C-alpha positions as CSV (number, residue, x, y, z in Angstrom):
1,X,-1.1,59.3,0.7
2,X,-4.4,59.2,2.7
3,X,-7.9,59.1,1.2
4,X,-11.1,59.7,3.0
5,X,-13.3,56.8,3.8
6,X,-17.2,57.1,3.8
7,X,-18.3,57.4,7.4
8,X,-14.8,58.1,8.7
9,X,-16.0,61.5,10.1
10,X,-19.3,60.3,11.4
11,X,-19.9,60.4,15.2
12,X,-18.2,57.3,16.6
13,X,-20.6,56.4,19.4
14,X,-22.9,53.4,20.0
15,X,-25.8,53.1,22.3
16,X,-25.6,50.6,25.2
17,X,-27.5,47.9,23.4
18,X,-25.4,48.4,20.3
19,X,-22.2,48.2,22.3
20,X,-23.3,44.9,23.7
21,X,-24.1,43.5,20.3
22,X,-20.8,44.8,18.9
23,X,-18.9,43.1,21.7
24,X,-20.7,39.8,21.1
25,X,-20.1,39.9,17.3
26,X,-16.4,40.7,17.6
27,X,-15.9,38.1,20.3
28,X,-17.8,35.6,18.2
29,X,-15.4,36.3,15.3
30,X,-12.4,35.6,17.6
31,X,-14.1,32.6,19.0
32,X,-14.5,31.0,15.5
33,X,-10.8,31.5,14.7
34,X,-9.6,30.0,18.0
35,X,-12.2,27.2,17.8
36,X,-10.8,26.1,14.5
37,X,-7.4,25.5,15.9
38,X,-8.7,22.8,18.2
39,X,-12.0,21.5,16.7
40,X,-10.2,19.5,14.1
41,X,-7.9,17.8,16.7
42,X,-10.3,15.1,17.7
43,X,-11.6,14.9,14.1
44,X,-8.4,13.7,12.4
45,X,-9.2,10.0,12.6
46,X,-12.7,10.6,11.1
47,X,-11.3,12.9,8.4
48,X,-8.6,10.4,7.6
49,X,-11.1,7.5,7.4
50,X,-13.5,9.5,5.3
51,X,-10.9,10.6,2.8
52,X,-9.1,7.2,2.8
53,X,-5.7,8.5,4.0
54,X,-3.5,7.8,7.0
55,X,-3.8,9.6,10.4
56,X,-0.4,11.2,9.8
57,X,-1.7,12.6,6.5
58,X,-4.9,13.7,8.3
59,X,-2.9,16.0,10.5
60,X,-2.2,18.1,7.4
61,X,-5.6,19.6,8.1
62,X,-4.3,21.0,11.4
63,X,-0.8,22.1,10.2
64,X,-2.0,23.7,6.9
65,X,-4.5,26.0,8.8
66,X,-1.9,26.9,11.5
67,X,0.8,27.9,9.0
68,X,-1.5,29.9,6.8
69,X,-2.9,31.7,9.7
70,X,0.6,32.5,11.1
71,X,1.7,33.9,7.7
72,X,-1.1,36.4,7.5
73,X,-0.9,37.8,11.0
74,X,2.1,40.0,10.2
75,X,0.1,41.4,7.2
76,X,-2.8,42.6,9.3
77,X,-1.5,46.1,9.9
78,X,-0.8,46.7,6.2
79,X,-4.2,45.3,5.1
80,X,-6.0,47.5,7.7
81,X,-4.1,50.6,6.6
82,X,-4.5,49.9,2.9
83,X,-8.2,48.9,2.9
84,X,-9.6,50.1,6.2
85,X,-10.0,48.2,9.5
86,X,-13.7,47.5,9.2
87,X,-13.6,46.6,5.5
88,X,-10.6,44.2,6.1
89,X,-12.4,42.6,9.0
90,X,-15.7,42.1,7.2
91,X,-13.9,40.7,4.1
92,X,-11.8,38.3,6.2
93,X,-15.0,37.2,8.0
94,X,-16.8,36.5,4.8
95,X,-13.8,34.7,3.4
96,X,-13.5,32.6,6.5
97,X,-17.2,31.5,6.2
98,X,-16.9,30.7,2.5
99,X,-13.7,28.7,2.9
100,X,-15.3,26.8,5.8
101,X,-18.1,25.7,3.5
102,X,-15.5,24.7,0.9
103,X,-13.7,22.6,3.5
104,X,-16.9,20.7,4.2
105,X,-17.5,20.1,0.5
106,X,-13.9,18.7,0.0
107,X,-13.8,15.2,-1.6
108,X,-10.1,14.6,-1.3
109,X,-7.3,15.5,1.1
110,X,-5.7,17.8,-1.4
111,X,-8.9,19.8,-1.8
112,X,-9.3,19.9,2.0
113,X,-5.8,21.1,2.7
114,X,-6.1,23.8,0.0
115,X,-9.3,25.1,1.5
116,X,-7.9,24.9,5.0
117,X,-5.0,27.1,3.8
118,X,-7.4,29.6,2.4
119,X,-9.4,29.5,5.6
120,X,-6.3,30.1,7.6
121,X,-5.3,33.0,5.4
122,X,-8.7,34.6,6.0
123,X,-8.6,33.8,9.7
124,X,-5.2,35.3,10.5
125,X,-6.3,38.9,10.6
126,X,-9.5,38.3,12.5
127,X,-8.0,37.9,16.0
128,X,-6.0,41.2,16.0
129,X,-8.7,43.1,14.1
130,X,-11.5,42.0,16.4
131,X,-9.4,43.2,19.3
132,X,-8.6,46.5,17.6
133,X,-12.2,47.2,16.7
134,X,-13.3,46.5,20.3
135,X,-10.9,49.1,21.6
136,X,-12.0,51.5,18.9
137,X,-15.7,51.1,19.5
138,X,-15.8,51.0,23.3
139,X,-15.3,54.1,25.4
140,X,-12.0,54.0,27.3
141,X,-13.7,53.4,30.7
142,X,-15.6,50.4,29.3
143,X,-12.7,48.9,27.3
144,X,-11.6,46.5,30.1
145,X,-15.0,44.9,30.3
146,X,-15.0,44.5,26.5
147,X,-11.6,42.9,26.5
148,X,-12.7,40.6,29.3
149,X,-15.5,39.3,27.0
150,X,-12.9,38.9,24.2
151,X,-10.4,37.1,26.4
152,X,-13.0,34.7,27.6
153,X,-13.6,33.5,24.1
154,X,-9.9,32.9,23.7
155,X,-10.0,30.6,26.8
156,X,-13.4,29.0,26.2
157,X,-13.0,28.1,22.5
158,X,-10.2,25.6,23.1
159,X,-12.4,23.8,25.7
160,X,-15.4,23.7,23.5
161,X,-13.4,22.8,20.3
162,X,-12.7,19.2,21.1
163,X,-16.2,18.6,22.6
164,X,-18.0,20.2,19.6
165,X,-15.7,18.5,17.1
166,X,-16.2,15.1,18.6
167,X,-20.0,15.5,18.9
168,X,-20.4,16.7,15.3
169,X,-18.1,13.9,13.9
170,X,-20.0,11.1,15.8
171,X,-23.5,12.4,15.0
172,X,-23.4,14.2,11.7
173,X,-19.9,13.6,10.1
174,X,-16.7,15.5,9.9
175,X,-17.8,18.1,7.3
176,X,-20.0,19.7,10.0
177,X,-17.0,20.8,12.0
178,X,-16.6,23.3,9.1
179,X,-20.2,23.9,8.2
180,X,-20.9,25.2,11.7
181,X,-18.7,28.2,11.0
182,X,-20.7,29.3,8.0
183,X,-23.9,30.9,9.4
184,X,-22.0,32.5,12.3
185,X,-19.3,34.0,10.0
186,X,-21.9,35.4,7.6
187,X,-24.1,36.8,10.3
188,X,-21.0,38.4,12.0
189,X,-19.8,39.9,8.7
190,X,-23.2,41.4,7.7
191,X,-24.0,42.7,11.1
192,X,-20.6,44.1,11.8
193,X,-20.6,46.1,8.5
194,X,-24.0,47.6,9.3
195,X,-23.1,48.4,12.9
196,X,-19.4,49.4,12.6
197,X,-19.0,51.0,9.2
198,X,-19.0,54.5,10.8
199,X,-15.9,53.4,12.6
200,X,-14.0,52.8,9.4
201,X,-10.4,54.1,9.4
202,X,-8.8,56.3,6.8
203,X,-6.9,54.4,4.2
204,X,-3.3,55.0,3.2
205,X,-1.0,53.5,0.6
206,X,1.8,52.1,2.8
207,X,4.8,50.5,1.2
208,X,4.5,46.7,1.1
209,X,7.4,44.3,1.5
210,X,6.4,41.9,-1.2
211,X,9.9,40.3,-1.4
212,X,9.9,39.6,2.4
213,X,6.4,38.0,2.2
214,X,7.4,35.8,-0.7
215,X,10.6,34.7,1.1
216,X,8.5,34.0,4.3
217,X,6.0,31.8,2.4
218,X,8.9,30.0,0.6
219,X,10.9,29.0,3.7
220,X,7.9,28.3,6.0
221,X,6.1,26.3,3.3
222,X,9.1,24.3,2.3
223,X,9.9,23.4,6.0
224,X,6.3,22.5,6.8
225,X,5.9,20.3,3.7
226,X,9.3,18.6,4.6
227,X,8.1,17.8,8.1
228,X,4.7,16.6,6.9
229,X,6.0,14.4,4.1
230,X,9.3,13.3,5.6
231,X,8.1,10.0,7.2
232,X,6.2,8.9,4.1
233,X,9.2,9.6,1.8
234,X,11.8,8.1,4.1
235,X,13.3,11.5,5.0
236,X,16.7,12.4,3.4
237,X,16.9,9.3,1.3
238,X,14.3,11.1,-0.8
239,X,15.5,13.7,-3.3
240,X,12.2,15.6,-2.7
241,X,12.9,16.0,1.0
242,X,16.6,17.0,0.3
243,X,15.3,19.7,-2.1
244,X,12.8,21.0,0.4
245,X,15.4,21.2,3.1
246,X,17.8,23.1,0.8
247,X,14.9,25.5,-0.2
248,X,14.0,26.0,3.5
249,X,17.6,26.8,4.6
250,X,18.4,29.1,1.7
251,X,14.9,30.7,2.0
252,X,15.4,31.3,5.7
253,X,18.8,32.8,5.2
254,X,17.6,35.1,2.4
255,X,14.6,36.1,4.5
256,X,16.7,37.1,7.5
257,X,19.1,39.1,5.4
258,X,16.3,40.9,3.6
259,X,14.2,41.7,6.6
260,X,17.2,43.0,8.6
261,X,18.1,45.4,5.8
262,X,14.6,46.4,4.5
263,X,13.3,49.8,5.6
264,X,9.7,48.5,6.0
265,X,9.9,44.8,6.7
266,X,6.9,42.5,6.7
267,X,8.3,41.1,10.0
268,X,10.4,43.5,12.2
269,X,13.2,41.2,13.3
270,X,15.0,44.1,15.0
271,X,12.9,43.6,18.2
272,X,15.1,40.5,18.9
273,X,17.8,42.9,19.9
274,X,16.0,43.0,23.3
275,X,17.2,40.0,25.3
276,X,14.0,39.8,27.3
277,X,11.9,39.6,24.2
278,X,14.1,37.1,22.5
279,X,14.2,34.8,25.6
280,X,10.4,35.1,26.1
281,X,9.7,34.2,22.5
282,X,12.1,31.2,22.7
283,X,10.3,30.1,25.9
284,X,6.8,30.4,24.4
285,X,7.9,28.7,21.1
286,X,9.3,25.7,23.0
287,X,6.5,25.6,25.5
288,X,3.6,26.0,23.1
289,X,5.1,23.6,20.6
290,X,5.3,21.0,23.4
291,X,1.8,21.8,24.6
292,X,0.2,21.7,21.2
293,X,2.0,18.6,20.1
294,X,0.8,16.7,23.2
295,X,-2.7,18.1,22.7
296,X,-2.9,16.8,19.1
297,X,-1.5,13.4,20.1
298,X,-4.0,12.8,22.9
299,X,-7.2,12.4,20.9
300,X,-5.3,10.4,18.2
301,X,-4.1,7.9,20.8
302,X,-7.5,7.7,22.5
303,X,-9.4,7.1,19.3
304,X,-6.9,4.9,17.5
305,X,-5.8,2.7,20.4
306,X,-8.0,3.1,23.4
307,X,-11.4,2.6,21.8
308,X,-12.7,6.1,22.4
309,X,-15.3,7.8,20.2
310,X,-14.5,11.3,18.9
311,X,-17.0,12.7,21.4
312,X,-15.4,11.0,24.5
313,X,-11.9,11.9,23.3
314,X,-13.2,15.5,23.1
315,X,-14.5,15.4,26.6
316,X,-11.2,14.1,27.9
317,X,-9.1,16.6,26.0
318,X,-11.4,19.5,26.9
319,X,-10.7,18.9,30.6
320,X,-7.5,20.8,30.2
321,X,-9.4,24.1,29.8
322,X,-11.5,24.0,33.0
323,X,-8.9,25.0,35.6
324,X,-7.2,27.3,33.0
325,X,-10.4,29.4,32.8
326,X,-10.8,29.5,36.5
327,X,-7.2,30.5,37.3
328,X,-6.6,33.0,34.5
329,X,-8.1,36.1,36.2
330,X,-6.0,35.4,39.4
331,X,-2.8,35.0,37.3
332,X,-3.5,38.1,35.3
333,X,-3.8,40.1,38.5
334,X,-0.5,38.6,39.9
335,X,1.3,39.2,36.7
336,X,0.8,43.0,37.0
337,X,2.2,43.1,40.5
338,X,5.2,40.7,40.7
339,X,8.2,39.5,38.6
340,X,6.6,37.3,35.9
341,X,9.6,35.0,35.6
342,X,8.8,32.9,38.7
343,X,5.2,32.6,37.5
344,X,6.2,31.4,34.1
345,X,8.8,29.0,35.6
346,X,6.1,27.5,37.9
347,X,3.6,27.1,35.1
348,X,6.0,25.3,32.8
349,X,7.4,23.1,35.5
350,X,3.8,22.2,36.5
351,X,3.1,21.2,32.9
352,X,6.4,19.3,32.8
353,X,5.4,17.4,36.0
354,X,1.9,16.5,34.8
355,X,3.2,15.4,31.4
356,X,5.9,13.3,33.1
357,X,3.2,11.6,35.2
358,X,1.3,10.9,31.9
359,X,4.3,9.2,30.5
360,X,3.4,6.2,32.7
361,X,0.0,5.6,31.0
362,X,-1.2,2.1,30.4
363,X,-3.7,0.5,28.0
364,X,-6.2,-0.4,30.8
365,X,-6.6,3.2,32.1
366,X,-10.1,4.4,32.9
367,X,-11.6,7.6,31.7
368,X,-11.0,9.2,35.1
369,X,-7.4,8.2,35.1
370,X,-6.9,9.8,31.7
371,X,-8.9,13.0,32.2
372,X,-7.7,13.8,35.7
373,X,-4.1,14.7,34.7
374,X,-5.5,16.7,31.8
375,X,-7.7,18.6,34.2
376,X,-4.7,19.3,36.5
377,X,-2.6,20.3,33.5
378,X,-4.9,23.3,32.9
379,X,-3.8,24.9,36.2
380,X,-0.3,25.5,34.7
381,X,-1.5,27.0,31.4
382,X,-2.4,30.6,32.6
383,X,0.9,30.8,34.6
384,X,2.7,30.0,31.3
385,X,0.8,32.1,28.8
386,X,-0.4,35.2,30.7
387,X,2.8,36.5,32.4
388,X,5.0,35.4,29.5
389,X,3.1,37.7,27.1
390,X,3.5,40.6,29.5
391,X,7.2,39.9,30.0
392,X,7.8,39.8,26.2
393,X,6.1,43.1,25.5
394,X,7.5,44.8,28.6
395,X,11.0,44.1,27.1
396,X,10.6,46.1,24.0
397,X,10.1,49.8,23.4
398,X,6.5,51.1,23.6
399,X,6.5,51.9,19.9
400,X,7.6,48.4,19.0
401,X,4.7,46.7,21.0
402,X,2.5,46.0,18.0
403,X,5.4,44.5,15.9
404,X,6.5,42.5,18.8
405,X,3.0,41.1,19.5
406,X,2.6,40.1,15.9
407,X,5.9,38.4,15.7
408,X,5.3,36.5,18.9
409,X,2.0,35.3,17.7
410,X,3.5,34.3,14.4
411,X,6.2,32.2,16.0
412,X,3.9,30.7,18.6
413,X,1.4,29.5,15.9
414,X,4.2,28.3,13.7
415,X,5.8,26.3,16.5
416,X,2.5,24.5,17.1
417,X,2.3,23.5,13.4
418,X,5.9,22.2,13.4
419,X,5.4,20.3,16.6
420,X,2.3,18.6,15.3
421,X,4.2,17.2,12.3
422,X,7.2,16.1,14.5
423,X,5.1,14.5,17.2
424,X,3.0,12.6,14.7
425,X,6.0,11.3,12.8
426,X,7.9,10.3,16.0
427,X,4.8,8.6,17.4
428,X,4.1,6.4,14.3
429,X,7.8,5.6,13.9
430,X,8.1,4.8,17.6
431,X,5.1,2.5,17.5
432,X,6.5,0.6,14.5
433,X,9.9,0.3,16.1
434,X,8.5,-0.8,19.5
435,X,6.2,-3.3,18.0
436,X,9.1,-4.9,16.0
437,X,11.3,-5.1,19.1
438,X,8.6,-6.6,21.3
439,X,7.8,-9.3,18.6
440,X,11.4,-10.3,18.4
441,X,11.7,-10.4,22.2
442,X,8.5,-12.4,22.8
443,X,8.3,-14.6,19.7
444,X,10.2,-17.7,21.1
445,X,8.1,-18.1,24.2
446,X,4.7,-17.1,22.8
447,X,4.9,-19.1,19.6
448,X,5.8,-22.1,21.8
449,X,2.5,-21.6,23.5
450,X,0.6,-22.0,20.2
451,X,0.3,-18.4,19.1
452,X,0.8,-17.6,15.4
453,X,2.9,-14.8,14.1
454,X,-0.3,-12.8,13.3
455,X,-1.7,-13.3,16.8
456,X,1.6,-12.3,18.3
457,X,1.8,-9.1,16.3
458,X,-1.8,-8.2,17.2
459,X,-1.0,-8.9,20.9
460,X,2.0,-6.5,21.0
461,X,0.6,-3.8,18.7
462,X,-1.3,-2.1,21.5
463,X,1.8,-2.2,23.7
464,X,4.0,-0.8,21.0
465,X,1.7,2.2,20.5
466,X,1.4,2.7,24.3
467,X,5.2,2.8,24.6
468,X,5.4,5.3,21.8
469,X,2.8,7.5,23.4
470,X,4.6,7.4,26.7
471,X,7.9,8.2,25.0
472,X,6.4,11.3,23.3
473,X,4.9,12.4,26.7
474,X,8.4,12.0,28.2
475,X,9.9,14.1,25.4
476,X,7.2,16.8,25.9
477,X,7.9,16.9,29.6
478,X,11.6,17.5,28.9
479,X,10.7,20.3,26.4
480,X,8.6,21.9,29.1
481,X,11.4,21.8,31.6
482,X,13.9,23.2,29.1
483,X,11.6,26.1,28.3
484,X,11.1,26.7,32.0
485,X,14.9,27.1,32.4
486,X,15.2,29.4,29.4
487,X,13.0,32.0,31.0
488,X,15.7,32.8,33.6
489,X,17.9,34.1,30.7
490,X,15.4,37.0,30.4
491,X,16.2,40.0,32.6
492,X,13.6,41.2,35.1
493,X,11.2,43.7,33.3
494,X,11.4,47.3,34.4
495,X,7.8,48.1,33.5
496,X,4.4,46.5,33.1
497,X,3.3,46.2,29.5
498,X,-0.2,47.0,28.2
499,X,-1.3,43.7,26.8
500,X,-4.8,44.8,25.6
501,X,-3.5,45.0,22.0
502,X,-2.1,41.5,22.0
503,X,-3.7,38.6,20.2
């Protein structure tokens, strides 16, 4: 049943200056959400030190946000239909700003993770809704220019995130990586309501799949907590980890059965019947998980073991985005004209090659030797992301595009969160194992030269961490190569998808 919304029948036009302001406001909202996926990466050591926790526990700040954001993305359509697109967007924007302030006020890791979860829940709908409102506000002939502005924020935010995060941490403290969101979010919320309320959509009372949502939260939450806590609890020797694993498996099975039989599922799993979509999503999950895991590891390694400040770790990490921004328009043009599979294959193999090169890193590398491969890595990113999105959406029926886009974004974000936990665990375990092996190997000769056990351990600690870092990079290179091979299991698309509705 529909109900009228005040302003729904008002003339839906904006003057030229108002259109420009609307584009900037909506792009700024998207910018904040994307920024917060990377701004915390270089800040983890500072946050961990400030809250007196380990770096592995500090990564909860990244994974909690990503998982919460992923969970709310599939709910965006229902929320917009139930409460109105503009009202939902403004409320989410206000919530994002308030939760950002709470993150900065947090005095313990538990508080910070809780507020990051709330921030992610608020941020999830902002990306798709900012895009939806841009297309609704702008005349059809001007929509491509508006989407160009929106897309640039998606590309620029990951570049500025590490730089901004490092600078704020070094000069003002880690809480300011969250405080910086507050004035922007509040201004965007108030200004968007005043400018866009006449574009409010009619509300309906659609059926809501509460059981599906609960099952989704249960299995995703159990699996993520298991991955985050596994190392500290000695994995399956802990009854807590065993219980979480059982809950995750049973929850996933129940979720799959329920969603495949529910008339109005929270996640439409039936789109996986299209082989092209299934293979594209598997490719992007493997590839993005590898990419995000290495992206989180790099600043941790630079700050913990290479003597970098958060600012300089941010500069090095941000180099990845420079060539990505430059190459993206060219790749988007190519994707609309040729078979996207070779483009995706090239992008992933390029990323695999660069990461394989990085697996030969040494403790005496200069800034240039570290940042140059990261700069070159950026060239492969648009070849991976841009055509793969088009391939996935071209493989489903037109009426399934929105569901497919939401599901793809959900799994991509989730894979990044899972990869962060796995990489961090493997890195710390690998460093400990390598250090022990080196000490055993070198102890007889070096102790004979007058070195104490403590001096010997200090001597090999850096080498142990370096070996672990290279081992992770090698594993990431293999994951990129595997995902590049998976794309050939997708059939050649028979049409070009409209990706303007994708987030």
